[in-house]
C-alpha distance (Angstrom), angle and dihedral (degrees) to the residues before:
residue distance angle dihedral
M1 . . .
T2 3.77 . .
A3 3.76 121.8 .
I4 3.82 91.1 -109.4
A5 3.80 92.4 52.0
A6 3.77 90.4 49.3
V7 3.79 91.5 52.4
L8 3.81 92.1 49.5
C9 3.78 92.2 49.8
S10 3.77 90.5 49.6
A11 3.82 90.6 50.4
L12 3.81 92.5 50.3
V13 3.78 91.1 49.7
L14 3.78 90.6 50.5
V15 3.80 92.6 48.0
G16 3.82 91.3 49.1
C17 3.75 91.5 49.8
G18 3.80 89.8 49.4
D19 3.84 91.7 54.0
D20 3.79 92.4 49.3
K21 3.78 90.8 49.6
K22 3.82 91.8 48.3
Q23 3.82 91.6 49.9
A24 3.76 91.7 47.7
Q25 3.81 90.1 52.5
M26 3.88 95.8 52.0
P27 3.83 108.4 125.0
P28 3.81 120.3 -119.0
S29 3.80 118.2 -95.3
Q30 3.80 114.3 -95.9
V31 3.81 109.4 -126.3
K32 3.78 139.8 161.9
V33 3.77 117.8 -134.6
M34 3.78 135.5 -174.8
N35 3.75 135.8 -170.5
V36 3.77 121.7 -95.6
L37 3.79 106.3 -100.6
V38 3.79 117.8 -127.6
R39 3.79 115.0 -166.3
D40 3.78 145.3 124.3
V41 3.81 106.6 -83.0
P42 3.81 123.8 -163.2
L43 3.79 108.6 -146.1
K44 3.78 111.1 -126.6
S45 3.77 139.6 -175.6
E46 3.80 128.5 -166.6
Y47 3.79 128.4 -150.4
A48 3.78 134.7 -180.0
G49 3.79 110.5 -105.0
Q50 3.78 144.0 167.5
I51 3.79 131.0 -136.9
A52 3.81 115.8 -119.0
G53 3.79 132.8 -178.6
K54 3.78 114.9 -104.4
D55 3.80 94.2 -138.5
E56 3.79 124.1 20.5
V57 3.78 124.8 171.8
K58 3.79 131.2 -175.3
V59 3.80 107.0 -138.1
Q60 3.81 111.6 -139.1
S61 3.77 131.8 169.2
K62 3.79 123.1 -110.5
V63 3.82 92.5 -145.9
D64 3.79 134.4 44.4
G65 3.77 122.1 -110.1
K66 3.76 150.1 99.0
I67 3.80 120.2 -64.5
V68 3.81 105.8 -116.7
E69 3.81 101.4 167.7
K70 3.82 137.9 31.3
Y71 3.77 119.1 -163.5
V72 3.81 97.1 -177.3
Q73 3.79 142.1 39.8
G74 3.78 128.8 -127.8
G75 3.79 113.6 -87.8
Q76 3.79 92.7 24.8
F77 3.80 122.5 138.1
V78 3.79 111.9 -121.5
T79 3.78 136.9 -178.8
A80 3.78 127.6 -130.0
G81 3.81 110.6 -82.0
Q82 3.80 95.3 22.0
P83 3.86 113.9 139.0
L84 3.80 113.3 -109.8
F85 3.83 109.2 169.4
K86 3.79 140.8 1.4
I87 3.80 125.1 -144.0
D88 3.82 122.0 -150.6
S89 3.79 100.8 -84.2
R90 3.81 102.3 -172.2
Q91 3.78 96.9 101.4
Y92 3.79 90.7 46.0
E93 3.80 92.0 50.0
S94 3.80 88.2 52.4
A95 3.78 90.3 48.6
V96 3.81 90.0 54.2
L97 3.80 91.7 50.9
Q98 3.80 90.9 48.4
A99 3.78 91.9 48.4
Q100 3.79 90.9 49.0
A101 3.81 90.5 52.5
N102 3.80 92.5 47.2
L103 3.78 90.8 50.0
A104 3.79 92.2 48.9
Q105 3.82 90.6 51.4
A106 3.80 92.3 46.9
E107 3.79 91.8 49.5
A108 3.82 91.0 48.9
N109 3.81 91.4 50.7
F110 3.78 89.7 49.1
Q111 3.79 93.0 49.7
D112 3.83 91.8 49.8
A113 3.79 91.9 49.5
A114 3.80 91.3 45.9
S115 3.82 90.8 52.6
D116 3.82 90.8 50.2
L117 3.80 90.2 49.3
E118 3.80 91.2 52.8
R119 3.80 90.4 50.8
Y120 3.83 92.6 47.1
Q121 3.79 91.0 51.3
K122 3.83 91.0 55.8
L123 3.81 90.6 49.2
L124 3.80 89.9 49.4
E125 3.81 89.6 58.4
S126 3.82 89.6 61.7
A127 3.82 92.4 40.3
A128 3.80 89.3 -115.8
I129 3.80 92.9 130.5
A130 3.76 136.1 38.5
E131 3.78 117.7 -98.3
Q132 3.80 89.7 -130.5
T133 3.79 90.5 60.0
V134 3.79 90.2 56.3
A135 3.80 91.0 47.7
N136 3.80 91.4 50.9
Q137 3.79 90.8 49.4
Q138 3.81 90.8 50.1
A139 3.81 89.9 53.6
K140 3.81 89.7 49.8
V141 3.81 91.1 51.1
N142 3.79 90.7 50.3
A143 3.79 91.6 50.6
L144 3.80 92.9 48.1
Y145 3.80 90.5 48.2
A146 3.80 89.5 53.8
A147 3.81 90.0 47.9
A148 3.79 90.7 52.1
A149 3.80 91.1 48.9
S150 3.80 90.1 49.2
N151 3.79 91.3 51.4
A152 3.79 90.0 48.6
A153 3.81 88.8 55.3
L154 3.80 90.4 48.2
L155 3.79 89.8 52.0
Q156 3.79 90.5 50.6
K157 3.82 90.5 50.3
A158 3.80 91.3 48.3
Q159 3.79 90.6 50.1
E160 3.82 91.3 48.9
D161 3.81 90.2 50.3
L162 3.79 89.2 51.4
D163 3.79 91.0 49.2
D164 3.81 89.6 48.8
T165 3.80 91.2 60.6
V166 3.80 84.6 84.6
I167 3.82 110.2 66.7
Y168 3.81 115.4 -151.4
A169 3.80 131.5 -162.7
P170 3.82 107.9 -95.2
M171 3.81 92.3 -154.4
T172 3.77 143.6 6.3
G173 3.78 112.5 -89.1
Q174 3.77 146.8 90.6
L175 3.79 125.0 -55.9
S176 3.79 123.0 -128.7
I177 3.79 117.2 -117.2
D178 3.82 94.1 -122.8
D179 3.81 93.6 82.3
V180 3.80 117.5 147.9
A181 3.79 124.1 -101.7
I182 3.80 128.3 -116.6
G183 3.79 108.6 -85.6
T184 3.80 94.7 38.3
Y185 3.78 113.1 135.3
S186 3.78 110.4 -127.3
K187 3.79 120.8 -151.4
S188 3.78 111.8 -155.4
G189 3.79 113.3 -107.2
T190 3.80 91.7 0.2
T191 3.80 112.4 62.7
T192 3.80 114.6 73.3
L193 3.78 106.9 -144.7
V194 3.81 96.0 -176.2
T195 3.78 139.6 -28.1
I196 3.78 120.6 -119.7
G197 3.77 125.2 -164.9
S198 3.77 141.5 173.8
N199 3.80 117.3 -128.8
D200 3.80 99.9 -177.4
P201 2.94 110.1 98.6
I202 3.78 99.6 19.5
Y203 3.80 136.9 -171.3
A204 3.78 129.9 -117.7
Q205 3.79 106.7 -160.3
F206 3.78 121.8 -165.1
S207 3.78 140.5 159.9
I208 3.77 130.4 -138.3
S209 3.77 129.0 -164.5
E210 3.78 123.2 -120.1
T211 3.81 89.7 -103.9
E212 3.80 91.8 50.1
Y213 3.79 90.7 47.0
M214 3.79 92.3 53.3
A215 3.81 91.7 44.9
F216 3.77 92.3 51.8
M217 3.79 93.1 46.3
N218 3.80 86.9 54.5
I219 3.79 88.9 51.8
L220 3.79 90.6 46.6
D221 3.79 88.5 50.1
S222 3.77 90.0 -155.2
Q223 3.79 145.0 85.5
P224 3.82 124.3 -62.7
D225 3.80 93.6 -111.7
T226 3.80 90.1 64.7
L227 3.80 88.3 71.3
M228 3.80 84.7 83.9
N229 3.80 96.4 54.9
G230 3.80 111.1 5.7
V231 3.79 101.3 62.2
N232 3.79 130.1 83.0
V233 3.79 111.5 -146.0
G234 3.79 127.5 -157.4
I235 3.78 137.2 172.3
K236 3.78 130.5 -133.0
L237 3.81 109.7 -159.4
S238 3.79 125.8 -139.8
D239 3.82 91.5 -97.7
G240 3.80 90.1 57.1
S241 3.80 95.3 -106.9
I242 3.79 121.2 133.0
Y243 3.80 116.5 -118.6
P244 3.83 106.2 -121.0
Y245 3.81 97.9 -136.0
A246 3.78 124.5 74.5
G247 3.79 121.0 -137.2
R248 3.75 138.3 -158.2
I249 3.78 133.4 -134.8
V250 3.79 109.9 -107.2
E251 3.81 104.5 165.7
V252 3.81 132.1 36.0
D253 3.78 120.7 176.9
R254 3.78 114.0 -118.3
A255 3.80 94.8 -128.9
L256 3.79 144.0 14.2
A257 3.78 114.9 -88.3
Q258 3.79 108.8 -104.9
S259 3.80 93.1 -143.2
T260 3.82 96.6 52.2
G261 3.80 104.9 16.1
S262 3.79 90.0 -130.6
L263 3.79 134.8 125.0
T264 3.82 117.5 -127.7
I265 3.80 117.7 -140.4
K266 3.81 131.9 -178.9
A267 3.79 125.1 -155.2
L268 3.80 123.3 -169.1
F269 3.81 121.6 -138.0
P270 3.79 132.9 -176.6
N271 3.79 111.3 -116.3
P272 3.81 106.3 -175.5
E273 3.81 95.5 152.1
G274 3.81 93.1 44.5
K275 3.81 91.8 -123.1
L276 3.80 92.9 140.1
L277 3.80 116.1 68.8
P278 3.80 128.4 -171.5
G279 3.78 111.1 -96.6
M280 3.81 96.0 31.2
F281 3.79 117.2 132.3
A282 3.78 119.6 -131.5
R283 3.77 143.0 160.4
V284 3.79 111.5 -107.5
M285 3.80 112.5 -145.9
L286 3.79 121.1 -156.2
T287 3.78 119.5 -164.5
G288 3.78 118.4 -159.5
R289 3.78 131.1 172.8
V290 3.81 123.3 -17.0
V291 3.82 118.5 -119.8
Q292 3.79 105.8 -139.5
N293 3.82 118.3 -135.9
A294 3.77 92.7 -7.1
M295 3.80 119.4 -177.7
V296 3.80 109.1 -132.6
V297 3.79 133.8 -177.3
P298 3.80 130.7 -176.2
Q299 3.77 115.6 -86.4
R300 3.82 91.0 -124.1
A301 3.83 90.3 61.1
V302 3.80 92.3 61.8
Q303 3.81 116.6 91.3
Q304 3.77 131.8 -176.2
L305 3.79 126.6 -156.6
L306 3.79 131.1 164.7
G307 3.77 92.5 -10.0
K308 3.79 94.2 -50.5
T309 3.78 127.0 113.1
F310 3.78 117.7 -148.7
V311 3.79 143.7 162.5
M312 3.80 123.3 -143.0
V313 3.81 113.2 -130.9
A314 3.78 135.2 -179.7
N315 3.80 109.3 -117.6
G316 3.79 128.1 -152.7
D317 3.81 91.5 -83.8
N318 3.81 91.8 54.5
K319 3.76 90.6 -110.1
S320 3.78 127.0 131.9
E321 3.78 115.8 -102.4
A322 3.82 126.6 -176.6
K323 3.80 114.5 -139.7
T324 3.79 120.2 -166.3
V325 3.81 110.2 -132.6
T326 3.79 140.0 -172.5
L327 3.78 112.0 -131.8
G328 3.78 127.0 -138.8
P329 3.82 125.8 -170.0
L330 3.80 122.7 -36.1
V331 3.82 110.8 -116.3
G332 3.78 114.3 -175.0
S333 3.81 108.2 -56.8
Y334 3.80 93.2 -13.8
Y335 3.76 141.1 80.1
I336 3.76 120.0 -147.4
I337 3.81 107.3 -127.5
E338 3.78 111.8 -142.5
S339 3.81 95.9 -176.3
G340 3.79 142.6 -10.0
L341 3.82 102.8 61.7
N342 3.77 137.2 78.0
P343 3.81 123.5 -137.7
D344 3.84 91.2 -116.8
D345 3.83 95.3 52.7
L346 3.80 118.6 122.7
V347 3.80 107.7 -135.9
V348 3.80 121.3 -152.1
V349 3.82 108.5 -126.8
E350 3.80 101.1 165.2
G351 3.79 131.4 33.8
L352 3.79 95.3 39.3
T353 3.80 95.1 132.3
N354 3.82 108.4 114.6
L355 3.80 90.0 -12.1
Q356 3.79 109.7 151.2
E357 3.76 130.6 -166.9
G358 3.80 115.9 -88.0
K359 3.79 96.5 28.3
D360 3.78 120.8 140.7
L361 3.79 111.1 -110.4
A362 3.78 135.3 -148.9
I363 3.79 100.1 -153.4
T364 3.79 128.5 -149.8
M365 3.79 115.8 -176.7
T366 3.80 115.8 -135.0
T367 3.79 138.1 173.0
A368 3.78 136.0 -130.8
E369 3.80 89.8 -110.1
E370 3.80 92.6 54.7
M371 3.81 91.0 48.7
G372 3.81 94.3 45.8
F373 3.80 95.1 -118.5
S374 3.78 117.3 152.5
F375 3.74 145.8 161.0
E376 3.81 110.1 -111.3
P377 2.91 121.0 -107.2
D378 3.79 98.1 30.3
M379 3.78 102.6 -105.7
N380 3.82 90.2 -153.0
V381 3.79 89.4 61.3
Y382 3.77 102.7 35.7
N383 3.78 114.6 54.1
P384 3.81 110.3 161.4
D385 3.81 91.4 -167.5
E386 3.79 92.9 62.7
K387 3.81 97.5 64.0
K388 3.76 125.4 24.8
A389 3.78 128.9 -170.9
N390 3.76 113.6 -112.7
């Protein structure tokens, strides 16, 4: 071997030794780990919904006329039978007087004809009058009786029209603020004077797609008819707070809407404080079956590569180890793990970037609270079993 070759070999050996020494001195990867959580997990789904009044009625007059009095203000709470508006009643009062006069005249005509008939019948017994005359008089009496009955009906109708000049609340509830002003001309059955609705209880209406429906039925692990009695329903308001009363599903459409491909569902909630108002948007939360002793890990700990799903854990030697897992449903910030992990595994939740299997780890224990992980909605706040809709 020449001197030059010997020098080169020595240099290569030195370089190789330097690389091995550098690799051996690489510091362990800094990671945060947390224990696998084992707990009972209610399976939930959330859907966009809108609050709607349970009962809503457009108040319209039964007679035509100008509004001359208002007994209420828009937005006011009223009880069934409470007066709301009064229509100008003068023409209807006149109609009653006219009908009374017509009835009195018809009754007088009937009484006169009836008296004549009685007299004719006595004359017929002594053959002092033709039988045809009596028959004609009987027909006249019958006609006048019918006329009197007709006038009595007209009087009743006139009196009902007069009574209908005062419009009463058909139900207990709250009035809309778009009530008409005094002087407005009301057309019977056409003009809406005010809208009245009941907000306790109140509906939350929402729609779910066919895919969502099938996914939730898988979560429910039951038959479709149990939607009506086997599901706890909650509401998350627009500010993120959880409505304190639980509801129940009361109406499920019989088919998917052809235009949208979605299924419309209504849930009924108590609303004693009036916190929910028609038109509000909310997230409707459905809770199905509870998975007992479920193992859960944060969603951020789950990785997927080349069609495989795995979780990086810290093994007993403080080295990274990839464990292939089978995922269950996603609940809030967590996945339910159906297989692949042990309850005592330490799952890496931070420091996963470029972390490979077999790396030395510098472990820092953390908690779900420190990392901001949670089950949504907060199961300590929302307990559907505590309050049930009536």
